[in-house]
Residue, then its C-alpha position, 0 to 999 in steps of 0.5 A: s732812571s734819573r727820576t727820584p722816588l718820592a719814598y726817599h723823602s718819606s723815609s727821611l721824615a719818618s723819625a722827625a718829631a712833630p714840630a712845635g712853634i707859634a700859630t701862623q699869622g693870618y687874617a680870618p675870612l669875614e664869614e665862616e659859612s659856605p655861601s649860597r649862589t645867585a644870578p644876572r646884571l644891568v643898570l639903575w638910576p644915575s650913580p657915580r661910575l667907577a673906572p675899571s681897574p687897569a689891567n696892568m698884570r696885577g693879580l686878579r685877587e689884588q685887582t678885585r681887592a682894589r676895586l672893592l676898596e675903591v667902592f667903599k672909599s667912594l661912599n665917604l663914610h664918616e664917624p662913627g662909620a658903617v655896618l657892612l651887611c652881606d648875604k653869603l655869596a657877597l660875603r665870600t666875594v669880599s673875604s676872598a679878596c680883602k682882609v678885615s683891616d683893609i675894609m676897616e680903613e675905609g670906614i667899615t666898623l662892623v661886618e654882619s651877615l644879612d640873614i642873622q638876628r641883628q641889633p639896631l645900630r641907628e647911629f651907623a650907616a648901612v652898606y648893603l653888599v648883596t646879590p640881587t635875589v628876592a631873599a636878599v632884597n626882602m631882608m634888606l627892606e625888612d630892616y627899614a619896614n618901620p620908618r620910625a624905628p629903622m635898624y640903621g641910619d643912611v643906606h648905601v646899596l651895592f648889588t653884585s650884579h643886575l637887579p631885575d625890574a620887579l625887585m627894583n620896583k619893590i624897592k622904589v615903593s618901600p620906606l627904604v628909598q627915603r634913606i638911600k644915599t648910594f645905589r649901584e650895580l658893581n658887577l662883581e660876583f666871583l671869588a678871586i681865590e688867587s692872583g691867577a684863579f677864580t671860582l663862582d662858588a658853585p660846587e653843585a654845578m657839576s651835577n646840575i649840568f652833567s647829571p641826566s636827571s637834572t632839571t636845572s641845567v639851563p638856569e644853571q648855565h645862565r647863572i654861571a654866564s652872568q657871574l662869569a660876565t662880571l669878571f670881564a666887567t672887573y677887567g673892563e675888557m670885552p673878550y673873544i670867546r672860544f669853546a671846545a666843539k667836541g666837549h659836553p654840549s654845555s661848553s658851546s651853549l655857555a659860550y653863547i650865553v656869556q656872549d649875550k651877557l657881555e653884550m648887555l654889559a657893553q650896552g651899559g658902558a662896562f667896556a667903555n675903556q676897552r683897549s684896542r682889538s689886538e689886545r682883547p683877552t680870550l675866554l676859552v670855555v671847556d668842561r670837565t669831560i676834557d680830562p676825567l683823569a686829572p681829578l682822580l690821580h694823586e698829585y704831589s705838588y704841595q698845594a694839590m697834595i694838601h687839598d687831597l690828603l688834609p682836611v682843608t675847609e672853605g678852600e683855604r682854612y686848615a686847623y693847625r695843631y702845634t705846641s706853644n713855647r710853654g709846651e701846651e698843645l694848641k689848635k688854631d685855624v690858619l689860612l693857606n693862601e697868598t697872605d702867607p708869604l711862603w705860600p706863593t713860593l711853596r704851593h706849586m713845588h713838588i713835595a720833595d722840593a718843598i721839603e728841601y726848600l724849607t730845610t735849606n731856608f730854615n738853616t739860612f734863617l738860623a745862620a742869619n740871626q746871631s742869637a740863633t747861631k748856636l743852633g746852626k753850628k752843627q755841621g751839615g745843618i739841622n734836621l726836621k726834629e732839631m728844627s722843631e726843638a729850635l722853634r721852641g727857643m726863639p720867641q723873638y723870631q715868632e712871626e718867621m718861626a710861625r711860618f716855618s713851623l706851619h709848613i714843616s708840620l704840613t710837610r711832615e703830616l703829608m709824608a706820614r699820610f703818603k706812607s700810611n695810605q700806601l700811596e707810592a704803590i697806588s700812584t705808581l699803578e695810577q701813572n702806569m695806567a694813565l700813560g700806558e707805560d711804566s717809568d722805564g717806558k715799558e708798555v703796561r696793558g692787558s691781563k697783567l695790568v688787570e692782575q696788578l689792579l686786583e692785587m692792589v684793590r685787595r690791599n687794606i687801602s681806603p675805599q676812596d683810593k680803590m674807587r680812584l684806581l678803578m675809575t682810572y683803569i676804566i678811563s685809561q683802557e677805554g672801558i672794561r670787560d664784564d668779567d674783569r669788572r665783576r672780579l674787580m668790583d668783588a675784590a674791592g668790596l665797594e658799596p652800591d653808591d660807590q659803584a654808582a659813582i663809577v658808573n656815572l663816569f658815563y655822563l662825562g663821556v667815558t666809555l664804560s664797557r668792552g664786550a667779551g669778544k673784543a681784545s683784552a686790551p685796547p689798541r696801543r696808543k701813544p699817551s697824549a699827556r706825556p710830560n714834555n720837560a725834564e722838570s715834570a719827568s723828574y719824579d716817577l709819581s708825577r709823569y701825567t700832565p693834565v690835558l688842559k695844559r696841552v690845549l692852552e699851549e696850542v692856544l698860546s702858540n696860535t696852533a689851536q684848530l678853529a674847528a676844534y675851538p671855534y669862536v662864538k662871534d668875532r675873532p682876532a685877525s691872527a686867527s684867520s690863518v690858523g688850523s683848518g680856517i673853518s669859521p664859527a658860522d661853519i660850526s652848528l650850535s644845534a648839533a653841538k647841543q644834541p643830547g648824548a653828543h658825548p665827547e670821546p675821552s681826552w686821551a683819544s683826541r688828536g695829537r699835539g700839532k707842530k709847536e711854534e715859537a710862543s709869543m712872549t707878550g700879549p693879551r691874557i687868556v682866561v680858561f673856564v672849566i665847567g664842572g670844576a678845575t683841579y689843583s694840578e690844572l691850576k698849577c699848569c696855568y701858573d707854569l704857562t704864565k711863567s713860560h710864555q710871559r702871558e697871563v693865563v687865568v683859570g676859572s671854574t664853577s669850583m675847585l675840585t679835589p678828588y673827594q669832591f669829584v667822586h662825591n659829585l658823581k654819586r649825585f648823578k642819576k643811578l642806573d647801570p649802563f653795563a646792563e644789557 
């Protein structure tokens, strides 16, 4: 086999000393707490309009940053400056795109959370950037309840989305109105977490929408639609909207709600500078039922592996332990995001390639610096242990060394966990189950597979990994026989709430049970998620490709069937000749919304159509995943942007790690579909 086992890289790191170094240079987010959520959009009394940022292929994070800074600059804040007051979601929106130094340059001298006890600063202007909720408006009005003793001076009010009439009327009759200098709706209510990705900071959306016991599915979809509409207000573009017809009912209903929200924005002039019809972007709405395997499988690209195995908080914050030049053991929070120059290069590399890249470039760095050449004279370069020692002795290169120190430390920690968690054996079994064959192409099925799984769950591995293996088996085998289920559950020794998470896969369209009278294994099927390029196939433990990549390849190459992915309203002229030619009017929305209309598992869907020559240029594609997107899917979107030379942006209610996916499943209704 041409594939390289990941274990080789584990053994190469086994004897490496923990790298020392200097804390990485980064800018802490403006706020520590996890944010709350919000609501809708529209227009108020006259205020200066800001032209939408040009869609010139700058990354989404940079576009969002530019738009926020343009807003702050337009306020003309003078000495001594202003206090920026935000509620949790607004603060997360700002901190996802801007550094503290960025906004300070525009006259913001202090950032405070709206919901904490604050001291009066009457010589400073107040800039309220808040979501249009009752709680946020009440806290803002309370600051000016006493006209003789206000908390701040002049007021600039910026809402992230539409302010309801009731709240507008409440503001109009308050003392605050006499001090207002600026009053705007920004339509900016999403987190630009990367240049090609965003979330709505709504981790609870998965249980709110997919759980049968949820009573908030409809309002949740309206909140999501309102926030999603603000993304296109930022782009200044009215998209075509498509959805997965065979997905969860929320895919179709959300697509239609987003269309309504966008038309409301259009009435307010949000898309006045819309480009030509042929250059409009496409929004594709899918949901987590498209691929329930992707959140479960161990993924070995650098970013995905970090989020799976290490304690990352707030989506990017990691507590990095290191040794100073004086030999002190220290800890510092660092940000694993695009402010680190190495991160964009490393994040989507396979861990083995990341290790090789760091080793090679560290040696190159040493060779390029005359004062460090003595450390690089050893024939063949130096290993990770020697790198760690080198980091202690070169304070003049602290910034560069800090970056190497961080990532060398991370790769070593990842490989240590890979070994201690027995992930080589676990991942081999996962991949074999997901694809129905081993790395040599031999079929894996039937009683032999059950015995392999039994042997694995009896090992001393974590309950989380046992759950992931059992879920992977049930999904990939289209159900489980009752006797096999009892044997596996007993062998795994899972707690009741862990078993409930497995059962709740049912609500993501997964078939759970196969009767005793059925064959011991489902009919052989050709894996639909087989890697289609040599790079993907180069590692035994990374053979599975997320279903979302295949779907997006069809959209990009204009081969996606209209019946499977219909348009909500209008569509580009090129779509009229694609697939079956079924128009959106032929798709029954009421049928798509029928309760219990669960989709078939993703691997049971149609095979890939004949691939056509992909266009090298064209309008952007925005894919939105209800219920959360995985880091493996995020990587696929970047790969497609590169290979098709078209911008593919991925958005979701939140980013999903395997732990978060399982945790969300536990929150669903508890019942036993296995019971007769």
